[in-house]
KEKE-3310 file (N, C-alpha, C; in steps of 0.2 Angstrom, whole numbers, plus 5000, padded with zeros to 4 digits):
npx = (4951:4960:4955:4962:4967:4959:4964:4967:4967:4972:4967:4974:4968:4963:4956:4939:4937:4934:4922:4921:4932:4929:4918:4925:4933:4923:4918:4929:4928:4931:4929:4921:4921:4925:4924:4936:4946:4952:4954:4951:4946:4947:4945:4953:4961:4978:4978:4968:4975:4986:4978:4971:4982:4985:4972:4965:4960:4959:4966:4980:4990:4992:4990:4995:4990:4998:5000:4992:4991:4992:4998:5006:5016:5032:5042:5035:5029:5041:5044:5033:5034:5046:5041:5037:5040:5052:5059:5050:5048:5060:5078:5095:5102:5093:5084:5076:5062:5053:5038:5026:5010:5001:4988:4986:4987:4997:5008:5020:5031:5032:5043:5052:5045:5046:5059:5060:5053:5062:5073:5068:5067:5080:5087:5080:5085:5099:5101:5098:5105:5117:5119:5112:5098:5098:5093:5085:5080:5077:5069:5067:5068:5058:5044:5038:5023:5017:5003:4995:4981:4976:4978:4979:4987:4993:5002:5009:5013:5019:5012:5013:5024:5031:5019:5003:4997:5006:5007:5015:5014:5016:5027:5031:5027:5016:5017:5008:5002:4987:4985:4985:4977:4967:4962:4956:4947:4939:4933:4926:4917:4909:4903:4908:4909:4913:4903:4899:4905:4920:4926:4939:4943:4953:4966:4980:4993:4986:4981:4968:4962:4969:4966:4952:4951:4957:4948:4937:4941:4943:4956:4968:4976:4988:4995:5006:5016:5032:5036:5030:5029:5026:5032:5044:5043:5045:5035:5030:5021:5024:5019:5005:5004:5008:4998:4987:4992:4993:4981:4969:4955:4945:4945:4937:4928:4929:4918:4917:4924:4938:4941:4953:4959:4969:4975:4988:5003:5014:5007:4999:5009:5015:5004:5003:5015:5013:5001:5004:5014:5006:5000:4988:4984:4975:4962:4961:4959:4968:4969:4976:4969:4959:4947:4937:4937:4934:4927:4921:4915:4900:4889:4880:4890:4902:4909:4924:4935:4950:4953:4965:4968:4973:4983:4995:4996:4992:4981:4980:4968:4960:4946:4939:4942:4935:4922:4921:4921:4909:4901:4904:4899:4885:4882:4887:4886:4873:4861:4871:4883:4893:4908:4918:4933:4939:4949:4945:4932:4926:4930:4923:4910:4909:4907:4893:4882:4871:4877:4873:4877:4889:4905:4917:4934:4952:4965:4981:4987:4976:4960:4946:4931:4922:4912:4896:4888:4873:4869:4855:4843:4833:4821:4825:4816:4807:4815:4819:4806:4804:4814:4811:4800:4804)
npy = (5109:5094:5078:5064:5050:5034:5017:4999:4987:4973:4965:4952:4938:4926:4909:4909:4921:4930:4938:4945:4953:4960:4968:4976:4983:4990:4999:5007:5014:5009:5006:4996:4983:4966:4949:4937:4921:4918:4932:4949:4960:4978:4996:5011:5026:5033:5037:5028:5016:5017:5018:5006:4997:5001:5000:4988:4973:4960:4957:4950:4955:4969:4972:4980:4979:4979:4974:4964:4949:4934:4918:4902:4895:4895:4902:4910:4918:4925:4932:4940:4948:4955:4966:4975:4992:4993:5002:5011:5007:5003:5006:5003:5003:4998:4985:4970:4957:4942:4935:4921:4915:4901:4894:4882:4870:4871:4876:4869:4871:4883:4890:4890:4898:4910:4912:4915:4927:4935:4934:4941:4954:4957:4955:4965:4977:4975:4974:4987:4996:4990:4987:4980:4979:4971:4955:4953:4945:4948:4961:4970:4984:4984:4973:4961:4952:4938:4932:4917:4910:4897:4901:4915:4929:4940:4953:4961:4974:4973:4981:4980:4973:4964:4951:4957:4952:4952:4961:4969:4970:4959:4951:4940:4922:4907:4890:4887:4900:4909:4916:4933:4940:4931:4929:4942:4941:4931:4937:4947:4940:4935:4946:4955:4970:4978:4982:4975:4965:4955:4938:4927:4911:4903:4909:4909:4916:4928:4934:4935:4942:4955:4958:4959:4971:4980:4981:4985:4998:5004:5005:5006:4991:4992:5001:4998:4993:4994:4997:4999:4992:5001:5013:5013:5016:5025:5035:5038:5046:5055:5065:5063:5050:5052:5060:5051:5041:5048:5051:5051:5052:5043:5034:5026:5026:5013:5005:4994:4978:4967:4950:4938:4922:4907:4891:4889:4896:4901:4905:4915:4924:4927:4933:4944:4951:4954:4961:4972:4977:4981:4991:4990:4988:4993:4989:4976:4961:4949:4931:4917:4902:4887:4881:4875:4881:4894:4910:4922:4938:4938:4944:4951:4948:4942:4927:4921:4908:4899:4884:4870:4859:4846:4844:4853:4858:4850:4841:4833:4827:4829:4828:4829:4842:4849:4845:4851:4864:4865:4863:4874:4884:4882:4883:4896:4905:4909:4917:4923:4924:4911:4907:4895:4889:4875:4861:4848:4838:4828:4833:4845:4840:4835:4846:4847:4854:4861:4869:4886:4894:4890:4892:4889:4889:4892:4887:4890:4876:4869:4863:4870:4872:4885:4888:4895:4896:4899:4903:4898:4901:4889:4880:4875:4876:4886:4897:4899:4902:4914:4922:4923:4931:4943)
npz = (4869:4865:4865:4872:4862:4862:4865:4862:4875:4885:4899:4909:4918:4931:4929:4930:4936:4926:4924:4935:4934:4922:4927:4936:4927:4921:4931:4932:4921:4908:4890:4877:4882:4883:4887:4887:4886:4901:4902:4899:4886:4882:4879:4881:4887:4891:4904:4909:4907:4917:4928:4928:4931:4944:4951:4948:4955:4952:4941:4933:4924:4913:4896:4881:4866:4850:4837:4826:4818:4806:4807:4804:4808:4817:4809:4801:4810:4813:4801:4799:4810:4807:4800:4809:4816:4826:4832:4838:4850:4856:4858:4853:4865:4874:4884:4883:4884:4880:4881:4879:4875:4870:4861:4851:4839:4829:4834:4843:4852:4864:4868:4858:4849:4856:4855:4841:4840:4847:4839:4827:4832:4835:4823:4815:4820:4819:4805:4802:4810:4813:4826:4841:4853:4869:4876:4891:4905:4918:4924:4912:4900:4891:4890:4880:4874:4866:4860:4854:4846:4838:4822:4824:4829:4842:4846:4860:4871:4888:4901:4915:4921:4934:4940:4943:4955:4964:4976:4985:4998:5005:5016:5022:5022:5023:5019:5008:5002:4998:4981:4979:4970:4967:4980:4982:4971:4975:4986:4980:4972:4982:4986:4995:5002:5013:5021:5033:5047:5046:5044:5045:5049:5047:5044:5039:5030:5031:5019:5014:5024:5023:5009:5011:5019:5011:5001:5008:5012:5000:4995:4983:4976:4970:4976:4985:4977:4970:4958:4940:4924:4914:4917:4912:4899:4883:4881:4894:4906:4918:4927:4925:4930:4944:4949:4948:4957:4969:4972:4984:4985:4983:4993:5007:5023:5035:5045:5053:5058:5056:5058:5061:5063:5068:5071:5071:5078:5071:5059:5064:5068:5055:5048:5056:5053:5039:5039:5046:5037:5027:5033:5040:5053:5063:5059:5059:5068:5077:5083:5091:5089:5088:5077:5083:5096:5093:5096:5090:5089:5080:5074:5061:5049:5037:5032:5025:5020:5017:5019:5023:5009:5009:5000:4997:5010:5024:5037:5053:5054:5041:5036:5047:5051:5042:5045:5058:5054:5047:5059:5066:5058:5058:5072:5076:5067:5062:5052:5044:5030:5024:5016:5007:5000:4991:4984:4986:4986:4994:5006:5007:5006:5019:5027:5028:5024:5012:4998:4994:4983:4970:4963:4950:4952:4950:4959:4959:4952:4955:4953:4959:4970:4975:4987:4993:5009:5016:5031:5041:5054:5063:5053:5036:5026:5030:5031:5018:5012:5019:5014:5001:5001:5005)
capx = (4956:4960:4954:4967:4964:4959:4968:4965:4971:4969:4969:4974:4966:4963:4950:4933:4937:4933:4916:4923:4937:4925:4914:4930:4934:4917:4918:4935:4927:4933:4924:4921:4923:4924:4927:4939:4948:4956:4956:4946:4949:4944:4948:4954:4967:4984:4976:4965:4981:4989:4973:4970:4987:4984:4966:4962:4961:4958:4970:4987:4994:4988:4994:4993:4992:5000:5001:4988:4993:4991:5004:5005:5022:5037:5046:5030:5029:5047:5043:5028:5037:5051:5038:5036:5045:5054:5062:5045:5048:5067:5084:5100:5104:5087:5084:5069:5061:5048:5033:5021:5004:4999:4983:4987:4991:5002:5014:5022:5035:5032:5050:5055:5042:5049:5066:5059:5051:5068:5077:5065:5068:5087:5089:5078:5090:5106:5101:5098:5110:5123:5119:5106:5096:5100:5088:5086:5074:5075:5067:5069:5065:5051:5042:5033:5019:5014:4997:4993:4975:4975:4983:4978:4993:4992:5008:5007:5018:5016:5012:5013:5030:5029:5012:4999:4995:5012:5005:5021:5014:5018:5035:5032:5021:5015:5019:5004:4998:4983:4986:4982:4972:4962:4958:4952:4941:4934:4929:4921:4912:4905:4899:4911:4909:4915:4897:4898:4911:4922:4929:4943:4945:4960:4969:4986:4997:4983:4980:4960:4961:4972:4962:4946:4952:4959:4941:4932:4943:4944:4963:4970:4981:4994:4998:5011:5021:5038:5036:5026:5033:5025:5036:5050:5041:5047:5030:5028:5018:5025:5014:4998:5004:5008:4991:4983:4995:4993:4974:4965:4948:4940:4945:4931:4928:4927:4915:4917:4930:4940:4944:4957:4962:4972:4977:4996:5006:5018:5003:4997:5015:5016:4999:5004:5020:5010:4996:5008:5017:5001:4997:4981:4983:4969:4956:4961:4961:4970:4970:4978:4964:4956:4940:4932:4937:4933:4922:4922:4908:4898:4883:4881:4896:4903:4915:4927:4941:4954:4956:4969:4965:4977:4988:5002:4996:4987:4980:4980:4961:4957:4939:4936:4943:4929:4916:4921:4920:4902:4898:4905:4894:4878:4881:4889:4885:4866:4859:4876:4885:4900:4911:4924:4936:4943:4949:4943:4925:4925:4930:4917:4904:4910:4904:4886:4877:4870:4879:4868:4881:4895:4909:4923:4940:4958:4970:4987:4985:4971:4953:4943:4925:4921:4905:4893:4883:4869:4867:4849:4840:4827:4820:4827:4810:4804:4820:4818:4800:4804:4819:4807:4795:4808)
capy = (5104:5088:5072:5059:5044:5027:5011:4993:4984:4967:4963:4945:4936:4919:4905:4910:4928:4935:4942:4950:4958:4965:4973:4981:4988:4995:5004:5011:5018:5006:5005:4991:4977:4959:4944:4932:4916:4921:4939:4954:4966:4984:5001:5017:5031:5032:5037:5021:5011:5018:5016:4998:4994:5003:4998:4981:4968:4953:4956:4948:4960:4973:4972:4985:4976:4984:4971:4958:4945:4927:4914:4895:4892:4900:4905:4915:4923:4929:4936:4945:4953:4959:4972:4980:4997:4992:5009:5015:5004:5001:5008:4998:5002:4995:4978:4967:4950:4940:4930:4919:4911:4898:4889:4881:4864:4872:4878:4864:4873:4890:4893:4891:4904:4916:4914:4918:4934:4939:4935:4946:4961:4958:4956:4971:4982:4974:4976:4995:5000:4986:4986:4977:4979:4965:4952:4953:4942:4951:4969:4973:4990:4982:4966:4959:4946:4936:4927:4914:4906:4894:4905:4922:4931:4946:4955:4966:4976:4972:4987:4979:4970:4958:4950:4962:4949:4953:4968:4972:4971:4952:4950:4933:4918:4900:4885:4888:4906:4910:4921:4939:4942:4926:4931:4948:4939:4927:4942:4951:4935:4934:4952:4959:4978:4982:4985:4971:4963:4950:4933:4921:4907:4899:4915:4907:4922:4934:4937:4936:4948:4961:4960:4962:4977:4985:4982:4989:5005:5006:5007:5003:4986:4994:5007:4995:4991:4998:5000:4996:4992:5007:5018:5013:5017:5031:5040:5038:5053:5055:5070:5060:5044:5055:5062:5045:5037:5052:5053:5046:5054:5037:5029:5027:5024:5006:5006:4987:4975:4961:4945:4933:4917:4901:4887:4889:4902:4904:4908:4922:4929:4929:4937:4951:4955:4956:4966:4978:4979:4984:4997:4989:4985:4996:4986:4968:4958:4942:4927:4910:4898:4882:4883:4872:4885:4901:4913:4928:4942:4936:4947:4955:4947:4938:4923:4918:4905:4894:4879:4865:4854:4840:4844:4856:4859:4845:4841:4826:4825:4834:4827:4831:4849:4852:4844:4856:4870:4865:4864:4882:4888:4881:4885:4902:4910:4909:4923:4926:4921:4908:4904:4891:4886:4869:4857:4842:4837:4824:4838:4850:4836:4835:4852:4845:4859:4862:4876:4891:4895:4887:4894:4885:4893:4888:4890:4887:4871:4865:4865:4871:4874:4891:4887:4899:4893:4904:4899:4901:4898:4885:4875:4878:4878:4892:4902:4900:4906:4921:4926:4925:4936:4950)
capz = (4871:4861:4869:4870:4859:4865:4862:4864:4880:4888:4906:4910:4925:4932:4928:4935:4938:4920:4924:4941:4931:4918:4932:4939:4922:4920:4936:4931:4915:4902:4885:4873:4886:4880:4890:4884:4890:4906:4900:4897:4882:4883:4877:4885:4886:4895:4911:4911:4907:4923:4934:4928:4935:4951:4954:4947:4961:4950:4935:4934:4921:4908:4890:4876:4859:4844:4830:4825:4811:4806:4806:4805:4811:4820:4804:4798:4815:4812:4795:4801:4815:4804:4798:4814:4817:4833:4835:4841:4857:4859:4854:4854:4872:4878:4886:4882:4885:4877:4884:4874:4877:4864:4861:4844:4837:4824:4837:4848:4857:4865:4869:4851:4846:4859:4852:4834:4841:4849:4833:4823:4835:4835:4816:4813:4822:4816:4798:4801:4814:4815:4833:4843:4860:4873:4880:4899:4908:4924:4924:4906:4898:4888:4890:4874:4875:4860:4861:4848:4846:4831:4818:4825:4833:4844:4849:4865:4876:4895:4905:4922:4924:4939:4940:4948:4961:4969:4978:4988:5006:5008:5018:5024:5020:5024:5014:5002:5003:4992:4977:4981:4965:4968:4986:4980:4967:4980:4990:4976:4970:4988:4987:5001:5001:5019:5025:5038:5050:5042:5048:5042:5055:5046:5040:5036:5030:5032:5013:5014:5029:5020:5004:5013:5022:5005:4997:5012:5013:4993:4994:4977:4978:4967:4980:4988:4973:4970:4951:4935:4918:4909:4920:4908:4892:4881:4882:4901:4908:4926:4930:4925:4935:4950:4950:4950:4963:4975:4973:4989:4986:4982:4999:5011:5030:5036:5052:5056:5061:5052:5063:5058:5068:5065:5076:5071:5081:5066:5055:5066:5067:5048:5047:5060:5049:5033:5040:5048:5031:5023:5037:5042:5060:5067:5056:5059:5075:5076:5089:5089:5092:5084:5075:5088:5101:5091:5099:5088:5088:5073:5072:5055:5046:5032:5033:5019:5022:5013:5023:5019:5004:5009:4994:4999:5017:5026:5044:5056:5053:5037:5035:5054:5051:5038:5049:5063:5050:5047:5065:5068:5054:5061:5079:5078:5061:5060:5049:5040:5024:5024:5010:5008:4994:4992:4979:4989:4986:5000:5012:5006:5008:5027:5030:5030:5022:5005:4996:4991:4977:4968:4958:4949:4952:4949:4964:4956:4947:4958:4951:4966:4971:4980:4989:4998:5013:5019:5037:5043:5060:5062:5047:5030:5022:5033:5029:5010:5011:5021:5010:4994:5003:5007)
cpx = (4955:4960:4959:4964:4964:4962:4965:4970:4968:4972:4968:4972:4966:4956:4945:4932:4936:4928:4918:4927:4933:4921:4919:4932:4929:4917:4924:4934:4929:4927:4926:4924:4921:4927:4930:4942:4953:4959:4950:4949:4944:4948:4948:4960:4973:4982:4973:4970:4984:4984:4971:4976:4987:4978:4963:4964:4962:4963:4977:4992:4989:4992:4991:4995:4993:5000:4997:4990:4991:4997:5003:5011:5027:5040:5041:5029:5035:5046:5038:5031:5043:5048:5036:5041:5047:5057:5057:5045:5055:5072:5089:5103:5099:5088:5077:5068:5054:5044:5028:5016:5001:4994:4982:4990:4997:5009:5016:5026:5035:5038:5053:5052:5044:5055:5065:5057:5058:5072:5074:5067:5076:5089:5086:5083:5097:5106:5101:5103:5116:5124:5112:5104:5097:5094:5090:5080:5072:5075:5070:5066:5058:5050:5037:5030:5016:5009:4995:4987:4974:4981:4983:4983:4992:4999:5007:5014:5015:5017:5014:5020:5029:5021:5008:4997:5000:5011:5011:5020:5016:5025:5036:5026:5022:5017:5015:4999:4993:4985:4982:4976:4966:4958:4954:4946:4936:4929:4924:4915:4907:4901:4902:4912:4911:4909:4895:4905:4913:4926:4933:4946:4951:4964:4976:4991:4993:4980:4972:4959:4963:4968:4955:4946:4953:4952:4937:4934:4944:4951:4965:4976:4987:4998:5005:5017:5026:5038:5031:5030:5032:5029:5043:5049:5043:5042:5027:5027:5019:5020:5007:4998:5004:5002:4987:4986:4993:4985:4970:4958:4943:4940:4939:4932:4926:4925:4915:4923:4931:4943:4947:4959:4965:4975:4985:4998:5010:5013:5001:5003:5016:5011:5000:5009:5017:5005:4999:5012:5012:4998:4990:4979:4977:4962:4955:4963:4962:4970:4972:4973:4961:4949:4935:4931:4935:4927:4922:4915:4906:4892:4884:4888:4896:4910:4918:4934:4944:4957:4961:4965:4968:4982:4995:5002:4990:4985:4979:4973:4958:4949:4936:4937:4937:4922:4915:4919:4912:4898:4899:4900:4887:4877:4883:4888:4878:4864:4865:4878:4892:4902:4917:4926:4940:4943:4947:4936:4923:4925:4925:4911:4904:4907:4896:4881:4877:4872:4873:4871:4887:4899:4915:4929:4946:4963:4977:4985:4979:4964:4949:4935:4925:4913:4902:4888:4880:4867:4860:4847:4834:4827:4822:4821:4807:4809:4820:4812:4800:4809:4815:4802:4798:4807)
cpy = (5097:5082:5067:5052:5038:5022:5005:4991:4977:4966:4955:4943:4928:4915:4906:4917:4933:4940:4947:4955:4963:4970:4978:4986:4993:5000:5009:5016:5016:5006:4998:4984:4971:4954:4939:4926:4918:4928:4943:4959:4972:4990:5007:5021:5029:5032:5031:5016:5011:5016:5009:4995:4995:5000:4991:4976:4961:4952:4954:4952:4964:4974:4977:4982:4981:4981:4965:4955:4938:4924:4907:4891:4897:4905:4911:4920:4928:4934:4942:4951:4957:4966:4977:4985:4997:4998:5013:5012:5003:5005:5003:4998:4999:4988:4976:4960:4949:4934:4927:4915:4908:4893:4887:4874:4865:4874:4873:4866:4881:4894:4895:4897:4910:4918:4917:4925:4938:4940:4940:4953:4962:4959:4962:4977:4981:4976:4984:4999:4997:4985:4983:4978:4972:4962:4952:4951:4945:4959:4972:4980:4989:4975:4965:4953:4944:4931:4924:4909:4903:4898:4913:4924:4938:4948:4961:4968:4976:4978:4986:4977:4964:4958:4955:4959:4950:4960:4972:4972:4964:4951:4944:4929:4911:4896:4886:4894:4907:4916:4927:4941:4937:4927:4937:4945:4935:4932:4946:4947:4934:4940:4956:4966:4982:4985:4980:4969:4957:4945:4928:4917:4903:4904:4914:4914:4928:4937:4939:4942:4955:4963:4962:4969:4982:4986:4987:4997:5008:5008:5003:4998:4988:4999:5004:4993:4996:5001:4996:4997:4998:5013:5019:5015:5024:5037:5040:5045:5053:5059:5066:5054:5047:5057:5056:5042:5041:5053:5048:5048:5049:5033:5031:5024:5017:5006:4999:4984:4968:4956:4940:4928:4911:4897:4887:4896:4905:4907:4915:4927:4931:4934:4944:4955:4958:4962:4973:4981:4983:4990:4997:4987:4987:4992:4979:4966:4951:4938:4920:4906:4893:4884:4880:4877:4892:4904:4921:4932:4941:4940:4952:4954:4943:4934:4920:4915:4900:4889:4874:4861:4847:4839:4847:4857:4854:4845:4834:4823:4829:4834:4830:4839:4852:4851:4849:4863:4871:4866:4872:4886:4888:4884:4892:4908:4910:4916:4926:4921:4918:4906:4900:4889:4880:4865:4850:4841:4833:4828:4842:4846:4836:4841:4851:4850:4860:4869:4880:4893:4892:4890:4890:4890:4889:4891:4886:4882:4867:4867:4865:4873:4880:4891:4892:4895:4898:4900:4903:4898:4895:4881:4879:4880:4885:4898:4904:4904:4913:4925:4928:4930:4943:4955)
cpz = (4868:4866:4867:4867:4863:4861:4865:4870:4882:4895:4907:4917:4926:4931:4933:4937:4932:4921:4930:4938:4926:4922:4935:4934:4920:4925:4935:4925:4908:4897:4881:4877:4884:4884:4886:4888:4895:4905:4899:4892:4883:4880:4882:4884:4891:4902:4913:4911:4914:4929:4934:4932:4942:4954:4953:4952:4958:4943:4937:4930:4916:4902:4885:4869:4854:4838:4830:4818:4812:4804:4808:4807:4813:4815:4801:4803:4814:4806:4796:4805:4813:4801:4803:4815:4824:4836:4839:4849:4860:4855:4856:4861:4877:4879:4885:4884:4882:4880:4879:4878:4871:4865:4854:4843:4832:4828:4843:4854:4858:4866:4863:4848:4849:4856:4845:4835:4843:4843:4828:4825:4834:4828:4813:4814:4819:4809:4797:4804:4816:4822:4835:4851:4863:4876:4887:4902:4914:4923:4918:4905:4895:4888:4885:4876:4868:4862:4854:4849:4839:4827:4819:4831:4835:4848:4854:4868:4883:4899:4913:4925:4928:4939:4945:4954:4966:4971:4981:4996:5009:5010:5020:5022:5022:5018:5007:5003:4997:4988:4979:4977:4966:4974:4985:4976:4971:4984:4986:4973:4976:4989:4993:4998:5007:5023:5031:5042:5045:5046:5044:5048:5054:5041:5037:5036:5030:5025:5012:5018:5026:5014:5005:5015:5016:5001:5001:5012:5006:4992:4988:4979:4975:4971:4983:4984:4972:4962:4946:4929:4914:4911:4916:4901:4890:4882:4889:4903:4916:4930:4931:4930:4942:4953:4952:4956:4969:4977:4978:4990:4985:4988:5003:5018:5030:5044:5056:5057:5057:5057:5059:5064:5064:5071:5077:5073:5075:5061:5057:5066:5060:5046:5050:5056:5043:5034:5042:5042:5027:5027:5039:5049:5064:5064:5057:5066:5074:5083:5087:5093:5086:5082:5080:5094:5100:5094:5097:5087:5081:5070:5066:5052:5040:5033:5027:5022:5017:5017:5019:5015:5005:5003:4996:5007:5019:5034:5046:5054:5048:5036:5042:5054:5047:5041:5055:5060:5050:5053:5068:5064:5057:5068:5080:5073:5058:5057:5045:5034:5025:5018:5011:5001:4995:4985:4980:4990:4992:5006:5012:5008:5016:5030:5032:5029:5015:5003:4992:4984:4976:4963:4957:4948:4952:4954:4962:4951:4949:4956:4958:4965:4976:4981:4994:5002:5017:5025:5040:5050:5059:5056:5041:5026:5024:5031:5022:5009:5013:5017:5003:4995:5004:5001)
residu = (MET:GLN:THR:GLU:ARG:GLU:PHE:GLU:MET:ILE:ALA:LYS:THR:PHE:LYS:GLY:LEU:GLU:GLU:VAL:LEU:ALA:ALA:GLU:LEU:LEU:ASN:LEU:GLY:ALA:ASN:ASN:ILE:GLU:ILE:GLN:ARG:ARG:ALA:VAL:SER:PHE:THR:GLY:ASN:LYS:GLY:LEU:LEU:TYR:ARG:SER:ASN:MET:PHE:LEU:ARG:THR:ALA:SER:ARG:VAL:LEU:LYS:PRO:PHE:PHE:HIS:PHE:ARG:ALA:LYS:ASP:ALA:ASP:GLN:VAL:TYR:GLU:GLU:LEU:LYS:LYS:VAL:ARG:TRP:SER:ASP:PHE:LEU:ASP:VAL:GLN:SER:THR:PHE:ALA:VAL:ASP:THR:THR:ILE:TYR:SER:GLU:ASN:PHE:LYS:HIS:SER:LYS:PHE:VAL:ALA:TYR:ARG:VAL:LYS:ASP:ALA:ILE:VAL:ASP:TRP:PHE:THR:GLU:ARG:GLU:LYS:GLU:ARG:PRO:SER:VAL:ARG:LEU:ASP:ASN:PRO:ASN:MET:LEU:PHE:HIS:LEU:HIS:ILE:ALA:ASN:ASP:ARG:CYS:THR:LEU:SER:VAL:ASP:SER:SER:GLY:ASP:SER:LEU:HIS:LYS:ARG:GLY:TYR:ARG:ILE:SER:GLN:ASN:GLU:ALA:PRO:ILE:ASN:GLU:ALA:LEU:ALA:ALA:GLY:MET:LEU:LEU:LEU:ALA:GLY:TRP:ASP:GLY:GLN:THR:ASN:PHE:VAL:ASP:PRO:MET:CYS:GLY:SER:GLY:THR:LEU:LEU:ILE:GLU:ALA:ALA:LEU:ILE:ALA:LEU:ASN:ILE:PRO:PRO:GLY:LEU:TYR:ARG:SER:SER:PHE:ALA:PHE:GLU:LYS:TRP:PRO:ASP:PHE:ASP:LYS:ASP:LEU:PHE:ASP:ASP:ILE:TYR:ASN:ASP:ASP:SER:GLU:GLU:ARG:GLU:PHE:LYS:TYR:LYS:ILE:TYR:GLY:SER:ASP:ILE:SER:LYS:ARG:ALA:ILE:SER:ILE:SER:GLU:GLN:ASN:ILE:LYS:SER:ALA:GLY:LEU:ASN:LYS:TYR:ILE:GLU:LEU:GLN:GLN:VAL:SER:ILE:LYS:ASP:LEU:ASN:THR:PRO:VAL:GLU:ASN:CYS:MET:LEU:VAL:THR:ASN:PRO:PRO:TYR:GLY:GLU:ARG:ILE:THR:SER:ASP:ASP:LEU:LEU:GLY:LEU:TYR:ALA:ASP:LEU:GLY:THR:LEU:PHE:LYS:HIS:GLN:PHE:ALA:GLY:ASN:SER:CYS:TRP:VAL:ILE:SER:SER:HIS:LYS:GLU:CYS:LEU:ASP:LYS:ILE:GLY:LEU:LYS:PRO:THR:LYS:LYS:TYR:ASP:LEU:LEU:ASN:GLY:THR:LEU:GLU:CYS:LYS:PHE:ASN:GLN:TYR:GLU:ILE:PHE:SER:GLY:LYS:ARG:LYS:THR:TYR:VAL:VAL:GLU:LYS:GLN:ASN:VAL)
# end
């Protein structure tokens, strides 16, 4: 039996999650894994392309590069792309769109570069067939991505379509919901594996709760999506994809509980809707309560939360909120691990505890710290010595 040939792929992600994504790809069986700027390159076959879209929790999209070249301006990009045999990807009835990512002083206007890519494709067909495929920004047959770093250009076809962080389970949201892929990345950085209870005392739209449940049960995040871009490709293998989509052999039992709470009645209502949409009601327990009044069973648990930063969502007493969070950690979570993400250093300082670990992450456009606080009983020095002797 002939082995299917491997090809190059690039999974894009968010700042600070590159190593987490690389570990995910290693677990999926990817080869030649290399960490890049907000991306990880790897090789694999068509089955891995489909699995990557279905299973990767921290990727935003999976690209399949097919043309590498050098160019110093938009016109040179146009001339190089006229060399591509575009009939391998499109016909005159097809629709397409072009996206660009540019890290180069030579290219000042990314939209103009995208126009020149479009021109190259259209002119290639017009010269040969007197007809041309159409540009369609919404749900095109093929989405091409051009990445330029200095004068190095990589042209790829996008296998994902909508960003992979759009899982499909979210039907309602608060003013500033955390990105699903970032939430999953935070949980994986924290070492969440479903082997304890889980708590989020400011759960908002319920994203951390849902992503925690998906990881604990090992349910692929792509299960809820209505479609992927590769399903429109000329070489789409429906039988192979159906086998991957319907295979639940890697799902596992979750023996613990996930607890979510929020002071906002609206937030709890939104969380309920999203959790129901994801089919995870039996694993997640919600209550409307402030962190001052929270009394959750906390033995053997992990806490991860995304409190207000004072940017898009604020509080009447933002600094006091973080101080209350620190009090909650110290009084109720001894022996457990607590994690907080925030863009506000003064707020994090108000927690009143020294972080055990710190990660730099980007939440939207906000530079954030994702801090771990290991909560110990008694004196810190005794705790540290005991931990070293384990």
